[in-house]
C-alpha positions in Angstrom: 0.0 0.0 0.0 1.2 3.5 -0.8 0.0 6.3 1.4 -0.1 9.1 -1.1 -2.0 9.5 -4.4 -1.2 12.4 -6.7 -3.9 13.4 -9.3 -4.1 15.8 -12.2 -7.9 16.4 -12.7 -9.5 16.7 -16.1 -8.4 18.2 -18.5 -5.0 19.4 -19.5 -3.2 18.0 -22.6 -4.0 15.1 -24.8 -0.4 14.3 -26.0 1.7 14.4 -22.9 1.2 14.5 -19.1 1.1 17.8 -17.3 4.4 17.5 -15.3 3.4 18.7 -11.8 2.7 15.3 -10.3 5.8 13.8 -11.9 7.9 16.6 -10.4 6.4 15.9 -7.0 6.7 12.2 -7.2 10.4 12.6 -8.2 10.9 14.7 -5.1 9.0 12.2 -2.8 11.4 9.5 -4.1 14.3 11.4 -2.6 12.5 11.3 0.7 11.7 7.6 0.3 8.0 8.5 0.5 6.1 6.0 -1.7 3.4 7.4 -3.9 1.2 6.8 -6.9 0.1 9.3 -9.5 -2.6 9.5 -12.2 -3.6 11.8 -15.0 -7.4 11.5 -14.5 -7.9 13.7 -17.6 -6.4 11.3 -20.1 -8.1 8.4 -18.5 -11.4 10.0 -18.8 -10.7 10.9 -22.5 -9.7 7.3 -23.2 -12.9 6.0 -21.6 -15.1 8.6 -23.4 -13.5 8.3 -26.8 -13.8 4.5 -27.0 -16.5 2.3 -28.7 -18.3 1.9 -25.4 -18.0 5.6 -24.5 -19.2 6.9 -27.9 -22.1 4.4 -27.7 -23.1 6.1 -24.3 -22.9 9.5 -26.0 -25.4 8.5 -28.6 -27.6 6.6 -26.1 -28.2 9.8 -24.1 -31.7 11.2 -24.2 -31.2 13.7 -26.9 -33.5 16.5 -28.2 -32.6 16.0 -31.9 -35.5 18.0 -33.1 -33.9 21.2 -31.7 -30.3 20.1 -32.5 -28.4 21.9 -35.2 -28.1 20.5 -38.7 -24.5 19.5 -37.8 -25.7 17.7 -34.7 -28.3 15.8 -36.6 -25.7 14.8 -39.2 -23.3 13.4 -36.6 -26.2 11.5 -34.9 -27.2 10.1 -38.3 -23.6 8.9 -38.8 -23.3 7.5 -35.3 -22.6 3.9 -36.4 -19.6 5.1 -38.4 -18.3 6.9 -35.4 -18.8 3.9 -33.1 -17.2 1.6 -35.8 -14.0 3.8 -36.3 -13.3 5.3 -32.9 -11.0 2.6 -31.4 -8.9 2.4 -34.5 -8.5 6.1 -34.8 -7.5 6.4 -31.2 -4.8 3.7 -31.7 -3.6 5.6 -34.7 -3.3 8.8 -32.7 -1.4 6.8 -30.0 1.1 5.8 -32.7 0.1 2.2 -32.4 -1.7 1.8 -35.8 0.3 3.8 -38.3 -0.9 2.0 -41.4 -4.4 3.5 -40.8 -3.0 6.8 -42.2 -3.6 5.6 -45.7 -7.2 4.8 -45.0 -7.8 8.1 -43.3 -6.2 10.1 -46.1 -8.4 8.4 -48.7 -11.0 10.9 -47.6 -13.8 8.3 -47.7 -13.1 6.6 -44.4 -13.9 9.0 -41.5 -17.4 10.4 -41.1 -17.1 14.2 -41.8 -19.1 16.9 -40.1 -18.7 20.7 -39.8 -15.0 20.7 -38.7 -14.1 19.4 -42.1 -15.7 22.4 -43.8 -12.7 24.5 -42.7 -10.2 21.9 -44.0 -6.9 23.4 -45.2 -5.7 22.9 -48.8 -4.2 19.5 -47.9 -1.6 19.3 -50.6 -0.4 22.8 -49.8 -0.5 22.5 -46.1 1.0 19.0 -45.7 3.3 18.9 -48.7 6.2 19.3 -46.2 4.7 17.4 -43.3 3.8 14.0 -44.8 1.1 11.4 -44.8 1.1 10.7 -41.0 0.7 14.3 -40.2 -2.1 14.8 -42.8 -3.9 11.8 -41.2 -3.4 13.2 -37.7 -5.0 16.5 -38.8 -8.0 14.7 -40.3 -8.4 12.5 -37.2 -8.2 15.6 -35.1 -11.1 17.2 -37.0 -13.0 13.9 -36.5 -12.5 14.1 -32.7 -13.5 17.8 -32.7 -16.7 16.9 -34.5 -17.6 14.5 -31.7 -16.6 17.1 -29.1 -18.9 19.6 -30.8 -21.8 17.1 -30.6 -21.1 16.5 -26.9 -20.9 20.2 -26.1 -24.1 21.0 -28.1 -26.3 18.1 -26.9 -25.0 16.6 -23.7 -22.4 18.6 -21.7 -21.8 22.2 -22.5 -18.8 22.4 -20.2 -16.7 19.8 -22.1 -13.4 20.6 -23.8 -10.4 18.5 -24.7 -8.0 20.6 -22.6 -10.4 22.1 -20.0 -13.7 21.4 -18.3 -16.1 24.0 -16.9 -13.4 26.6 -17.4 -15.7 29.6 -17.2 -16.7 28.8 -13.6 -13.0 28.8 -12.6 -12.2 32.1 -14.3 -12.2 35.1 -12.0 -14.4 33.3 -9.5 -14.2 36.0 -6.8 -17.1 34.2 -5.1 -17.4 30.5 -4.5 -21.2 30.6 -4.9 -21.5 29.5 -8.6 -19.1 26.6 -8.2 -20.6 25.6 -4.9 -24.1 25.5 -6.5 -22.8 23.4 -9.4 -21.2 21.0 -7.0 -24.5 20.5 -5.2 -26.3 19.8 -8.5 -26.7 16.5 -10.3 -23.6 14.9 -11.8 -22.8 15.8 -15.4 -22.3 13.3 -18.2 -18.5 13.7 -17.9 -18.7 13.4 -14.0 -19.9 9.8 -14.4 -16.8 8.8 -16.3 -14.5 10.8 -14.0 -15.9 9.4 -10.7 -16.1 5.8 -11.9 -12.3 5.8 -12.8 -11.5 7.7 -9.6 -13.4 5.2 -7.5 -11.5 2.3 -9.1 -8.2 4.0 -8.3 -9.2 4.6 -4.7 -10.0 1.0 -4.3 -6.7 -0.1 -5.9 -4.3 2.3 -4.1 -6.1 2.9 -0.8 -4.3 6.2 -0.1 -4.3 8.1 3.2 -3.7 11.4 1.5 -4.9 12.4 -2.0 -3.3 15.5 -3.6 -4.8 17.3 -6.5 -2.5 19.5 -8.7 -4.7 22.1 -10.3 -2.8 24.1 -12.9 -5.6 26.0 -14.6 -9.2 27.2 -14.2 -10.3 24.4 -16.5 -9.2 21.8 -13.9 -10.9 23.4 -10.9 -14.4 22.0 -11.1 -13.2 18.4 -11.7 -10.8 18.7 -8.7 -13.7 19.8 -6.4 -16.1 17.2 -7.8 -13.5 14.5 -7.3 -12.7 15.7 -3.8 -16.4 15.7 -3.0 -16.6 12.1 -4.2 -13.7 11.1 -2.0 -15.2 12.9 1.1 -18.5 11.1 0.6 -17.1 7.6 0.0 -13.7 7.7 1.8 -14.2 10.1 4.7 -11.0 8.9 6.5 -8.8 10.1 3.6 -7.3 13.6 3.8 -7.3 15.7 0.6 -5.0 18.5 -0.4 -4.8 20.9 -3.4 -1.8 22.7 -4.9 -0.6 23.8 -8.3 -0.8 26.8 -10.5 -4.4 27.8 -9.9 -4.2 28.1 -6.1 -0.7 29.6 -6.4 -2.1 32.5 -8.4 -5.8 32.6 -7.6 -6.4 31.5 -4.0 -3.9 33.6 -2.1 -6.7 35.5 -0.4 -9.0 32.6 0.3 -11.7 33.3 3.0 -14.7 31.0 2.2 -14.9 28.1 4.7 -17.1 26.1 2.4 -14.0 25.3 0.3 -13.0 23.0 3.2 -16.0 20.9 2.8 -14.0 19.4 -0.1 -10.4 19.9 0.8 -8.5 19.6 4.1 -5.4 21.6 3.0 -4.5 24.0 0.2 -0.8 24.8 -0.3 0.8 27.6 -2.1 3.9 28.0 -4.3 6.6 25.3 -4.5 4.9 22.1 -3.3 7.8 19.9 -2.2 8.2 21.1 1.4 4.5 21.8 2.1 3.6 18.3 0.9 6.4 16.6 2.8 5.2 18.4 6.0 1.6 17.4 5.3 2.6 13.8 4.8 4.4 13.6 8.1 1.6 15.5 9.9 -1.0 13.1 8.7 1.1 10.1 9.7 1.7 11.6 13.2 -0.7 11.7 16.1 -0.5 15.4 16.5 -3.6 17.7 16.5 -3.9 20.1 13.6 -3.2 23.0 15.9 0.2 21.4 16.8 1.3 20.6 13.3 4.1 22.2 11.3 3.0 23.7 8.0 4.5 25.6 5.1 2.2 28.0 3.2 -0.9 26.0 3.9 -4.6 27.0 4.2 -6.7 24.9 6.5 -9.9 25.2 8.6 -9.7 25.8 12.4 -12.8 26.5 14.5 -14.8 27.1 11.4 -12.5 29.8 10.0 -10.0 29.7 7.2 -6.5 29.9 8.6 -3.2 30.4 6.7 -0.3 28.5 8.5 3.3 29.1 7.7 4.9 28.1 11.0 7.7 26.0 9.7 11.2 27.4 9.9 12.5 25.1 7.2 13.6 26.6 3.9 12.3 25.4 0.5 14.5 22.8 -1.3 17.0 24.1 -3.8 16.3 22.9 -7.3 19.4 20.7 -7.3 17.8 18.6 -4.6 14.2 18.1 -5.7 15.1 15.0 -7.8 14.3 13.9 -11.3 10.6 13.9 -12.4 9.2 10.4 -12.2 6.5 9.4 -14.8 5.8 6.0 -13.2 2.1 5.0 -13.2 1.2 7.4 -16.0 -0.1 5.8 -19.3 2.7 7.1 -21.4 1.9 4.9 -24.4 -1.7 5.9 -24.5 -1.5 9.7 -24.9 -3.0 11.1 -28.1 -1.1 13.2 -30.6 -3.2 15.6 -32.5 -2.6 18.3 -35.1 -5.2 21.1 -35.0 -3.7 23.3 -37.7 -1.1 22.5 -40.4 1.8 24.4 -38.9 4.9 22.4 -37.8 5.7 24.8 -34.9 2.2 25.1 -33.6 1.8 21.3 -33.5 4.6 20.9 -30.9 2.0 21.7 -28.2 -0.3 18.9 -29.2 1.8 16.4 -31.2 4.3 14.0 -29.6 5.0 13.1 -26.1 7.6 15.3 -24.4 9.5 14.8 -21.1 9.2 18.1 -19.3 12.0 19.7 -17.3 12.9 23.2 -16.0 16.2 24.8 -16.5 15.6 27.5 -13.9 13.0 28.2 -11.3 11.5 31.7 -11.8 12.4 34.3 -14.4 15.9 35.9 -14.7 14.3 39.1 -16.1 11.4 39.5 -13.8 10.3 43.0 -14.8 7.4 42.7 -17.3 4.6 44.9 -16.0 1.8 42.6 -17.1 3.4 39.5 -15.4 2.9 38.1 -11.9 6.4 39.0 -10.9 5.5 39.4 -7.2 4.8 35.6 -7.0 7.3 33.0 -6.0 7.2 31.1 -9.3 8.4 34.2 -11.1 10.4 36.3 -8.6 12.6 33.5 -7.1 15.1 32.9 -9.8 17.3 29.8 -9.3 19.0 28.1 -12.2 20.1 24.4 -12.2 23.6 23.4 -13.3 23.9 22.1 -16.9 25.4 18.8 -15.6 22.4 18.1 -13.3 19.9 19.0 -16.0 21.5 16.6 -18.5 21.8 13.9 -15.8 18.0 14.3 -15.4 17.6 14.1 -19.2 19.5 10.8 -19.3 17.5 9.4 -16.4 14.2 10.3 -18.1 15.3 8.8 -21.4 16.0 5.5 -19.5 12.7 5.8 -17.6 10.3 6.7 -20.4 12.1 5.6 -23.6 11.5 9.1 -25.0 14.2 11.5 -26.0 12.1 14.6 -26.6 12.2 17.4 -24.0 10.1 20.5 -23.4 11.8 22.8 -21.0 8.8 24.6 -19.4 10.7 27.7 -18.1 9.3 31.1 -17.7 12.3 32.2 -19.8 15.3 29.9 -20.2 18.6 31.8 -19.6 20.8 32.0 -22.8 24.0 31.3 -20.9 22.5 28.1 -19.3 21.0 27.0 -22.7 24.6 27.3 -24.1 26.0 25.1 -21.3 23.2 22.6 -21.6 23.9 22.4 -25.4 27.6 21.8 -24.8 26.9 19.2 -22.1 24.6 17.4 -24.6 27.3 17.4 -27.2 29.9 16.4 -24.7 27.9 13.3 -23.8 27.1 12.5 -27.5 23.4 12.4 -26.8 20.7 12.4 -29.5 17.8 14.5 -28.1 15.1 16.8 -29.4 14.2 19.8 -27.3 12.5 23.2 -27.2 11.8 25.9 -24.7 10.5 29.3 -23.9 12.9 32.3 -24.1 13.1 36.1 -24.1 14.3 37.5 -27.5 17.6 38.5 -26.0 20.4 39.9 -28.2 22.5 37.2 -26.6 21.0 34.8 -29.1 23.6 35.5 -31.8 23.9 33.5 -35.0 26.6 31.3 -33.5 24.7 30.6 -30.3 21.6 29.6 -32.3 23.7 27.3 -34.4 25.1 25.6 -31.3 21.6 25.1 -29.9 20.4 23.6 -33.1 23.4 21.2 -33.2 22.5 20.0 -29.7 18.9 19.1 -30.7 17.0 22.3 -30.2 14.1 22.5 -32.8 12.0 25.4 -31.6 11.7 28.3 -29.2 8.7 30.3 -28.1 8.9 33.8 -26.7 6.9 36.9 -25.9 6.9 39.7 -28.5 3.7 40.9 -26.8 2.8 44.2 -28.5 5.0 44.9 -31.5 5.4 48.6 -30.7 8.6 50.0 -29.2 6.7 52.5 -27.1 4.6 49.8 -25.5 7.5 47.4 -25.2 9.2 50.1 -23.1 6.0 50.5 -21.0 5.9 46.8 -20.5 9.6 46.9 -19.5 10.2 44.0 -21.8 13.8 44.9 -22.4 13.7 44.3 -26.2 12.8 46.3 -29.3 11.0 45.1 -32.4 14.3 45.4 -34.4 16.1 43.2 -31.8 13.2 40.6 -32.0 13.5 40.6 -35.8 17.3 40.0 -35.7 17.0 37.2 -33.0 14.2 35.4 -34.8 16.3 35.6 -38.0 19.2 34.0 -36.2 17.0 31.2 -34.9 15.4 30.6 -38.3 18.6 30.6 -40.2 19.9 28.0 -37.7 16.9 25.8 -38.5 15.1 26.5 -35.2 11.3 27.3 -35.4 10.0 30.4 -33.6 6.6 31.0 -32.0 5.7 34.5 -30.7 3.2 35.3 -27.9 1.3 38.4 -29.1 -0.8 40.8 -27.0 -3.4 43.5 -27.8 -5.3 45.8 -25.6 -2.4 46.8 -23.3 -3.2 49.9 -21.2 -3.0 53.1 -23.3 -2.7 51.1 -26.5 -4.2 53.1 -29.4 -6.1 51.7 -32.4 -3.1 52.9 -34.5 -0.7 50.9 -32.4 -2.8 47.8 -32.7 -2.9 48.1 -36.5 0.9 48.8 -36.6 1.5 45.8 -34.4 -0.4 43.6 -36.8 1.7 45.1 -39.7 4.9 44.2 -37.8 3.7 40.7 -37.3 2.7 40.4 -41.0 6.2 41.4 -42.1 7.9 39.0 -39.6 5.9 36.1 -41.1 6.4 37.4 -44.7 10.2 37.5 -44.2 10.0 33.9 -43.0 11.6 34.6 -39.6 8.5 33.8 -37.5 6.7 30.5 -38.0 3.8 30.6 -35.4 2.1 32.9 -33.1 -0.9 33.4 -30.8 -2.8 36.6 -30.0 -4.3 37.1 -26.5 -6.1 40.1 -25.1 -4.4 41.8 -22.2 -5.7 40.8 -18.8 -4.8 42.7 -15.6 -3.8 40.4 -12.8 -3.6 41.1 -9.1 0.0 40.2 -8.7 1.5 42.2 -11.6 2.9 45.7 -11.4 -0.1 47.0 -13.3 -2.5 45.2 -10.9 -0.7 46.6 -7.9 -0.4 50.2 -9.3 -3.1 50.5 -12.0 -3.3 54.3 -11.9 0.3 54.5 -13.1 -0.8 52.7 -16.3 -4.0 54.7 -17.0 -6.5 52.0 -15.9 -9.1 51.9 -13.1 -9.8 48.6 -11.5 -13.4 47.5 -10.8 -13.1 46.3 -7.2 -15.0 43.3 -5.8 -15.1 41.5 -2.5 -12.8 38.5 -2.6 -13.9 35.3 -0.9 -12.5 32.7 -3.2 -10.3 33.3 -6.3 -8.5 36.5 -7.1 -6.3 37.1 -10.1 -7.9 38.6 -13.1 -9.2 42.1 -12.4 -11.9 43.8 -14.4 -10.8 47.4 -15.3 -11.6 50.4 -17.5 -9.0 51.9 -19.8 -8.8 55.7 -20.0 -8.6 55.3 -23.8 -12.2 54.0 -23.9 -11.3 51.6 -26.8 -13.1 48.3 -27.0 -10.1 46.2 -27.8 -12.2 43.0 -28.0 -13.4 44.1 -31.4 -10.0 43.3 -32.9 -10.0 39.7 -31.7 -11.5 38.0 -34.7 -9.5 40.0 -37.3 -6.2 39.6 -35.5 -6.6 35.8 -35.1 -7.9 35.3 -38.6 -5.0 37.2 -40.2 -2.5 35.3 -38.0 -4.0 31.9 -39.1 -3.4 32.9 -42.7 0.1 34.1 -42.1 0.9 30.9 -40.2 -0.1 29.1 -43.4 2.1 31.4 -45.5 -0.8 33.0 -47.4 -2.5 36.4 -48.0 0.4 38.6 -47.0 -0.6 41.0 -49.7 -4.2 41.4 -48.4 -4.7 44.9 -47.1 -5.0 45.0 -43.3 -8.4 46.6 -43.4 -9.8 43.5 -45.1 -9.3 41.5 -41.9 -11.8 43.6 -40.0 -15.5 44.4 -40.4 -15.1 48.0 -39.2 -12.9 50.9 -40.4 -9.3 51.0 -39.2 -6.5 53.5 -40.0 -3.7 52.8 -42.4 -0.6 51.4 -40.9 2.2 53.9 -40.2 4.9 51.2 -40.5 7.1 51.3 -43.7 6.4 48.1 -45.8 10.2 47.3 -45.6 10.7 48.0 -41.9 11.5 44.4 -40.8 13.5 43.8 -44.0 15.6 46.9 -43.2 16.1 45.7 -39.6 17.7 42.6 -40.9 20.2 44.5 -43.0 22.0 45.4 -39.8 24.9 43.0 -39.5 26.2 41.6 -36.2 29.2 43.4 -34.8 32.3 41.5 -35.9 34.7 43.5 -33.9 37.5 41.6 -32.1 36.0 40.6 -28.7 38.7 39.1 -26.6 36.4 37.7 -23.9 34.3 35.7 -26.5 34.3 32.0 -25.8 35.2 29.8 -28.7 33.6 26.4 -29.6 35.4 24.1 -32.1 33.0 21.6 -33.7 35.2 20.2 -36.4 35.4 16.5 -35.7 35.3 14.8 -39.0 38.2 16.3 -40.8 41.1 15.2 -43.0 44.5 16.9 -43.5 46.7 16.6 -46.6 50.1 18.2 -46.7 51.4 19.3 -50.1 53.9 21.6 -51.7 53.0 24.5 -54.0 55.5 26.2 -56.3 54.9 29.8 -57.0 57.2 32.1 -59.0 60.0 29.6 -58.3 59.4 29.4 -54.6 58.2 26.3 -52.8 55.5 26.7 -50.1 54.6 23.9 -47.7 50.9 23.9 -47.5 48.1 21.8 -45.9 44.7 21.1 -47.3 42.0 20.8 -44.6 38.8 18.9 -45.5 35.9 19.2 -43.1 33.1 16.7 -43.6 30.0 18.3 -42.2 26.6 16.6 -42.1 25.3 18.2 -45.2 28.3 19.7 -47.0 32.1 19.6 -47.3 34.3 22.6 -46.5 37.8 22.6 -48.1 40.4 25.1 -47.4 44.2 25.6 -47.7 46.7 27.1 -45.2 50.4 27.3 -44.7 51.4 24.0 -43.2 52.6 25.4 -39.8 49.5 27.4 -39.3 47.2 24.5 -40.4 48.9 22.1 -37.9 48.7 24.6 -35.2 45.0 25.0 -35.9 44.6 21.2 -35.9 46.2 21.1 -32.4 43.8 23.8 -31.3 40.8 21.8 -32.5 42.1 18.7 -30.7 42.7 20.5 -27.4 39.5 22.5 -27.4 36.9 20.0 -28.6 33.4 20.0 -27.0 34.7 17.2 -24.7 36.9 19.7 -22.9 34.7 21.5 -20.4 37.1 24.5 -20.3 36.4 26.9 -23.1 39.2 29.0 -24.7 38.6 32.7 -25.1 39.5 34.6 -28.3 42.2 36.5 -26.3 43.7 33.2 -25.1 43.7 31.9 -28.8 45.4 35.2 -29.9 48.1 34.8 -27.2 48.8 31.2 -28.3 48.9 32.2 -31.9 51.3 35.0 -31.4 53.7 32.8 -29.5 54.3 31.2 -33.0 53.2 33.6 -35.6 52.6 37.3 -36.3 49.4 39.3 -36.8 46.5 37.2 -35.3 43.8 39.5 -36.6 45.0 38.9 -40.2 44.7 35.2 -39.6 41.4 35.4 -37.7 39.7 37.4 -40.4 41.3 35.5 -43.3 39.2 33.8 -45.9 39.8 30.2 -44.7 38.9 31.0 -41.1 35.9 32.9 -42.3 34.8 29.8 -44.1 35.0 27.8 -40.9 33.0 30.4 -39.0 30.3 30.7 -41.7 29.8 26.9 -41.7 29.6 26.6 -37.9 32.9 24.8 -37.5 34.2 27.6 -35.2 31.6 29.4 -33.0 32.2 32.6 -31.0 29.9 33.0 -28.0 
């Protein structure tokens, strides 16, 4: 028997586990505390999207007379859905790849309204292949079924969220409490049946729900209610992203009809203390707690009486994915964009390079909260140790580093450590568009296995970027995205509209900047979201400094998003459809020449941005001045050297021909024999296996012990060839 059960409630991702429970289980392993974990969301999805589950969907008491034409069509095709669902799920689990040919025949899957928006398949998937095309079609098929469920059975259903609206800005607990005291929903029956089976199997003393998003909140409470009713001796705790941001001012005692404890911020130490408290004979009033809400004498009490410090990231252990159904997650492709599909296609092991954000200044961000403000990087060696452990544990070599913003210097060291160990991995992460991401650094990251980065461009306006305190300019973003793209690394940008004081002109100009970035091919994916003022951001704390007035409410339950009025009086929501529609087109590489006004059904001003603005930003070359403190990386492993003599005007010159066999090309160059052999010695002594990196000044000193005029050598045509082909990198 294991005393502790960790649960992610429905729903998060279809293709890979949300990592919180795996992080916590990995930590508990270091304390020899045995535990089980489950992703209740994926288990509900698998039960629902099965032959038996779909049969139950169509067996519901449906009012088809008042259903939409689309709903009636799906019901009419119900036997086709029941017949195909199990095979389609196996295909999306990469267990039935030959079905792709059937799916792509376009006469296999039943088709409803989602297929009406089908991309030009040959254009969209020409570069992605048969399997991806079939995944896209199978995704549309699942979305049709989802639409039917939402319309006719359970309006709260969504693949990555459930009853999200109730959890968003729920200052009062009333609406959620009312729903919890109402009849079970269709999805509840699936959820609670599976939960009951797990409770009988594991018989835990403590059940911990990790609730990352508003779309997980209802299911967590409903599940906790079920446990309280059927297993009253079991203690129940909640932690995760939602309580960390939303429940910091919790006052409503009714919450504790469902949960015994709610913890905030890093969960390792609070959970360890809870575990020991529950297994002790102490009264609650005598217990030691860390950042924990509980109920005492009918009142909500926040206890933080432990004097122990949180664990450093080096000591929290390697995430442990044991118990999770890793081979049964579902890879889907919602739109035909290789970068965008990373979030939904493929199973990724998730790790964090650094706790918190090294920048920590953005005015819209929750920088006052621990998960942002407490910055603590992990050493590259420990990170790559954890990568190797996870590869052995899961059999997967794909990694998503889920940082707030991965530090460029640490990314460099991780890349070098990967190369040093000769690992073959695929990884991506979230970044800031720092000028540190030079052409050479991006090339190094690519060589180590980095395939994509995502970062916040936010509002593509230099005035607003300064107001946000983003620390970047549009020009800098363009140059950095160019460096990544030329290295073969895809780039996704988070985009924002409706920032305080933003004008209509700035919104139009921001769209024009985005259009040009896509047209230049240096941005592959993006997502627009409307600005939301949060309680823990600099704007939320000092709204008057940013020209907004908060609409204050009594807080008894959740508190994060704050309603406000902007002194500009602009209804920014009117831009939502046009911004998103234009972006979808740009992500497919089409309609760049369409006037911006055509994306909107109301009049907008002309853009004030020059049509070649981004193009001109890219004409600015990187500074190639001699930088003595630059660290040099020598990647030339597969090379041949041939000595030969050259006679010129009666003089004999001893020369060496160096041939570098790179993965996709051959670089040939000739040098004076002595200099060539000196360079070969430098390559040998300073390979990636050597953890100590030579600086450009060190190299110059060594060169000038043997030869004259290092600058002439360093900027010579042969050495330039090596730099241009990524054989010598300067970081």
